[in-house]
N, C-alpha and C positions, 0 to 999 in steps of 0.2 A: 647733519647725519653722520653716524659712525657705523662701521661694520666691525663686528667681533667674530673671530673664527677660532675654534679650538680643534686641533688635530689630535684625536685620541687613537688608541690602538685598534678600536673597532669602528668608530664613527667620526666623521668630521662634521661638527656643528657650526652653523653660522647664523647670526642675527643682524638685522638692520634696525638701528635705534635713532630716534630723533629726540635729543635731550634724554629724558627718563622714560620715554614711551617706546615700546617694542612694536615696530611696524611690520616686521616679518621675521619668521624663524624657519630654519630648514635643517634637516639631518640627512647626511648621505654617507655611504661607506668610505672609509679611508682606503686610499689606493697605495700600492707599493711605492710608487714614486712621490706620493703625498700631494704634489702640485696638481695632479689630475683631479684628485678629490676636492681640492680648493676651487679649481675651475668649475667643477660641477656644482659646488655649494653656491658660488657666486651667481652662476646661471639660474639656479633655482630661486635665489633671492630676487633676481630681476623679474622672474616670472610671477613671483608671489606679490611683489610690490613694484610697480613700474616707476622707478625713480631715475632721476638724472644723475649719472655718475659724477658730474661736476658738483653736485650738492654734498658729496661725501667729503668730510674734512679730515678723516683719519681711518686707517684700517689697523686693527689690533689683532695679532695672531699669537696663539699659544701653540707650541709645537713640541712633539716628542722626538724630533730628528736626532738631537744631540745625545740624550740619555740612551736612546736605542743603540746609537753607534758605539757607545762605551760598553753597554751590556753585551752587545754582540761581538765587540772587538773588531769592528769593521770601519774602514774609511778614517783610520787614525793616522796622524802625522808622526813620523819618526822624531822623537823629542829628547832633548838633553836636559837633565835636571842639575842645576848648579846651585850649591848652597854656600853662603858665607857664614862660617861658624867655627872654623878651626882657631885655636886648638881644642875647643869644646866640640860637642856633638858628633865626634868621630864614631862613637859606639853604634849609632843608628843612622846610617847614611841614607840619602834619598832613595826611594823605591823599596826600602827595606821590608815594608809590610804589604806589598802589592802581590796580587795573584800572579803566578809565573806566566800564565798565558798573555796577560796584558804587558808585563815587562818585556816579553819576547816581541810583541807587536810594536812596542815603542822603540825597541832597539837596545834597551838596558843601559842607556847612557847616563851615568851618575858620577858627579864630581863634587869634591869639597875644596873650598878655598878659605884662606884666613879672612877674618872679619866678624861682623855681627855686633850687636849691642846688648847691654844689660837693660833691665826694665826701665831704668831712669835715663836711658840715652847714652850712657858711657860706653865707649868702645870695648869689645872683648879683645880685639887686636886690630891693627891698622889694615886698611885696604891695600893689598899688594897687586898693583896694576900689572906688573910683569907676570906674576903667577896666573892672573886671570887671562891675560892674552895667550899664554901657553895652553891653558885649558880650552880657550875659544878655538885655537887652531886644531886641537884634537877633536873638538865637536864638529867642526867643518869637515875634517878628514874622514870622520866616522859616518858622514852622510845624514846627520840630523838636520831637519829643516825648520825646527821650532825649538825655542829655549824657554825653560821655566826658571826664573831667578828667585831665590828665597834667601832671607837673611834673618838671623836670630833677632827677635823683637823688632822687626821692620815696621809694624804698625806704630811703634813709638818713634823710630828714627829710620827713615827709608833711604838714607844717604847712599849706602853701598849698592842697593838695587838700582837706584837712579843712575849712579856713576857707571855701573856695569852696562846698563841699557844704552847709555850714550856711546860707550866703546863698541858695543855690538853694532849699533846703527852706523858708526863711521867705518868699521872694518868689514862687516858682513851685512850690508843693508838688505840682502835678500832673505835673511832669517827673521822670522817673527819672534817677538819677545812678550812673555807674560810675567808680570811682577806680583809677588805674593801679597804685598801690602795693599794692593788694589782689589784683591779677590777674597782672601780669607780673613779670619779673625785671629785673636790671640791664641797661641798654641801652635808650635812650629810644625809638627808633622801633619796635622790636619790642614793647616793653611798651605803648606808646601804641596801636599797631595792634590788639593783643589787646583792649585796653580799648574801642576803638571797635566792634570786632566784638561784644563782650559787650553794649555799650549798644544796638546795633542788634537784638539778639535778645531784649531784655527783654519786649516785648509778647508775642512768640511763647512765651517762657518761662512767662508767666502763663497763657496758654491751654493749653500742653502739660502743665504740672505739675498744673493743675486737672483736666484730662482724665484724666491717669494716676491721680490720687487717686480720682476719681469711678469710674473703671473698676474699680479694686481694691475699692472700697467696695460697688459693685453686685454684685460676686462674693461678697459676704457676709464679706469679710475686713476687720476693723477695725484690723489692725496698721499701724504707721507704714510709709511708703513712702520708700525711699532711691534715689538715682541714682548710678551709677558715674562716677568721675572718671578723667581721663587717666592718673593715676599709680597706678591700681589700688586706690584707697581710695574711701570712700563720702561722700556729702553728703546731708543731709535735703532735703525738698521746698522748704523756705523758702530754704535756701542755693542750691539749683539755680535757684530763681526769680531770685535776685540775680546768680548767676554761671553762666549757661548755657554759656559758652565752655569751662568746665571739663569738659564731657562729650565733647568732639570726638573723642578717640581711645579712648573707653571700649570699643569693640568689640575691637580687637586686644589691648588691655590685659586685658580679661576673659578672653580665650582663653589668654593666657600665664599669668595667675594660676591659671586652672582647670587648665592643663597641669601647673603646679608642684604643685598640690594632689593631682591624680590620680596623677601619676607618682612623687611623693616627691622629685623632683629639684629642687634649689634653684639650681644653677648649670648651665645648659644652653642649647641653642638650641631654639626652638619653631617648628615649621612648621605653620601653620594654613591648611588648604586648604578654601576655600569654593566657591561656585558659579561665581564670576567671577575671583577673584584668590587668590593664595597670599601670606600675610603671614609674614615671617620676623623674629623678634626674639630677643633674648638675655635670659635671666633671670640676675640677680645677687642672691643671698640671697633668692630667691623672688619678687623684684619685677622688672618690666621695666627694662632699662637705658634711661635717659632720653637723649634726643638732646642732644648737646653743642653743637649749633649751632642757629641760628634755623630754624624750620620754616615752610615756605610752606603756607598753607591757602587754597585757592581763589585763588591768585595773590597773597596778602597775607603778607608776612614777619611772623612773630610769635615771641615768646620765652617763652611760658608753658610749663608742664610738659607735655611730650609724649614718648611712648615712642619709642625708636629702632627703627623698623620699616621694613623694605624690602619692597615689594610687587611681584609680577610677575603678568602677565596669564595665569595658569594656574589653572583650577578645573574642577570636575566638568562645568560647562556649556560649557567652551572648545571653540571650533570646531576641527576637524581637517581640514586641506586639504593636497593634494599639488600641487606645482609642479615640473615638469621633474625628476621623480624625487626631489625633496626634500619631506619632510613638515613641515608647520608646525602648531604647536599654539598657539591663542590669537593675539593678546590678545582677539579677538572672542569673545563668549559668548552663549548663549541665556538665561543667568541664570535667573530664576524660571520661565521657560517650558520648562525641561528636560523635565518630564513631558508636554509636548505636542509638542515639536519633535524630541527625540532619537529615533534609530532604535528603540531598545528599547521605546519607548512609542507606536510607530505613526507617528512623524514622519518627516521626510525630511532631517534634518540630522545629519551625523556629528559626534559630540561626544567629549570625552575619556572620558566615562562609557561610551559605546558601545565604545570601544577597550579599556577596562579589562575590560568584560564579555566581549569577544571573547577576551581573553587569559586568562580564567578567574579574574581577581582578585576579581570580585564576581558574584553572581547576582541579577539584577534584571530586571523587565519580561519581555519576550518574547525569550529568548536566541536563538531561531531567526532573528531578524531581523538578527543580527550574525554568524551562523555563517559567512557567505560572505565576510567581510572578508579582504583579502590579508594573510597572516601577516607578510610583510616590512614592510608599511605599519604594522601594529599594533606590531610590534617597534620600528620606527623612531620612532613617536610616543611610546612609553613611554620609550625611551632619551633622546629630546629632553627630556621632562619631568624625568627623573632628572638629566640633565646641568645643566639650568637651575636646578633646585632646589639641587643641590650647590654650584653656583657662587654662588648667593645666600647660602647658609649660610657659605661661605668668605669672602665679602665682609663678613659681619657679625662673625665671630669675630676676636678681637684677638691671638691667638697661633697658632703653627703646630701646637699640640697638638690632636689630634682631640677633639671634644666630643660628649657625648650629645645626640641629637636626639629630641625628643618630638613626635610627629605627632598633630595633633588636627584637628577639622573634618570636615564631611560628606564631603569629597573626599579624605580621608586615604589611601584605597586607591591613589591615584595615586603615592604616594611608595614606592620600593622598600625592602626590608628591608636591603639593602646599599647605603649611600649614601656616596659618596666624601667623606672628611673627617670622617665620623661614627664615634665609638668604639662607638656602639650606636644602633639606631633603636627607640624605645619607642612602643607604641600602647596607652595606658591604656584600661581599661574606661570607658565613657561619654564617650570622647574626642570623639564627634560633637557633644556639647552642652557642651563644655568652657567655652564663652563664658558660658553661663547659670550653670554651676557657679562660674566665676570671680566672677560678680556675687554669687552667694549667699554665698560665703565671704569677701567683701571686708572689709577692716578700715578703721579710721578713722585718718587721718594728720594730722600737723602738720609744717610746714617753716619753716626760717629760711634766708634767702639775702640776705646783705648784706655790706658792707665794714666790717671791724673794724680798729682801730688796735692792733696787737700789739706792745707794747713788750718789750724784752729781759726774759726771765724771766716774762712774763705769759701765755704761750701756753696753758698748761694751764687757767688760770682763765678765759680768754676762751672756750676750747672748752667748758668746763663750763657757762658761762653760756649759750652757744648751744644746747647739749644740753637744758638746763633749759627754755629758751624754746620749743624745738620740742616737748618733752614737754608743756608747759603748753598749747600750741596744739592738740595731739592730744586732750588731755582736754577742752578747751573745745569741740572739735568733736564730742564724744560718745564718746570712748574710755574704757574701764574703766581707772582709774588703775593698778591692779596688773598690767595686761597690756601697758603701753606699753614699747616698746624702741626703741633707735636702730638704724636699718637702713642708713644711709648718711651718711658725712661726707666733705666735699670741701673742701680748702684750696688756694687759688690766690694766692700772693704777687703783688702788683701792683707790680712794680719801677718802673713809670713814674710812680707816685704817691709823694709824700713821707710820712713818718710811719709807716713799717713797715706800710703798708696791706695787708690780706689779705682776699680774698673768701672767706667761709666759708659753706658750705651744709650744713645738718644736717636729716635727715628722720627723724621718729619715727612709729611706727604702733602701734596697739593694737586689741584686740577691741571691737566695738560693745557699749556698756553697755545690755543688754536683759535682760528676764526669761528664764528657761530656760537652756538649754545654750548657752554662747557659745564653745565650743571651735572 
């Protein structure tokens, strides 16, 4: 058995699965401390299905702890950003494009050192150990507790970052270190920014991961705990402690993975309707399509793995208002206060859920309280929701051909059965907790993303080497060797670089190596 938990801004969903069967599912309010909501969800699972905690082989959790901390600018560790790139890169130092409020929270510690490499691994300038040690002393004196190390083209050659990390470990072992070649992709500023974010979350990651492990243990479950990553794969608690930034987009990713599992569709659009927003993404081979451009997180440009998701301000708690004969739905929302403020539950606020109940789409609360709503207004509100949802799906698909649309999430009733641009609208069983199911069925992944020199006649051997490296990384991350497969290969010839340079990205995934049924 596995337990999947997804902590959202409004609800905490949990499911108990045995292989591919859903034995129990529950939905409870997310609490401010988060762990209380998880305790409540686990208790409800025990009540719904009397299972022996010893039969649970893994607990998978998707959490919003870390991205919320960055967005709110709270619980961040004073962090120093050190880049190896001189004499180049001086024009754009670390933190140059960050919002001022976040720079102030982190302490504004930014340093440049000589070093870095060209795309083919040649040095820009040698590593200056004396210079780095002087910078390190300044970092310690300034009160920084975490360090983000970046170096030009470190995904090609990580020598300087690794040497610097060894020096930090020997001189200031109390400082935590994040290395850019382990976190971001090609592209210095986006990779560096992601690394700084990761470094700033390290203290919080220690606190959160310890709390999650303790919460699960106190529920009598001794199984290992895993956290969901942005790309739909898993990481163990120790990995999450080192790389908290990898959890940022786990919510939408879990929903899409859950939608693929429940519907059986591997290539489709997924519409996840929550309490406040609707997230739309595209599944390719059962995994979310990843964003092809840098993604801004809390105003900071990053280039680590993120799903390509478009969000609109429509959800079950969206406010419905009329202006001069026009009906507007969202983006304002009552969020988790839906059961207090919506008309159906005795409140005084008209929401999208009230409109859906008035149209007979759902039966919820006191139906008499919405019986008197103007039918024309109800119809106009639902048409507005359908139009905006269809437009969002249309913006996400890459061809003119209609695509299957899988609708999940607690507010899925807002999406009509006939949606423009959709070949079919599918509503799988247990779709309201697809995010928790996505967490429970998540696999383990490994990825290679770097520039290779592809000489004439060597393409096949280079691709084979990249596939093998991605496979080895998946196995090292905990995948069962006989279950690993390649799910994505991308080749981009870099015509502006000499030597037949080609950027190759390969992603491999496999089932988690655990006892019991790993289907």
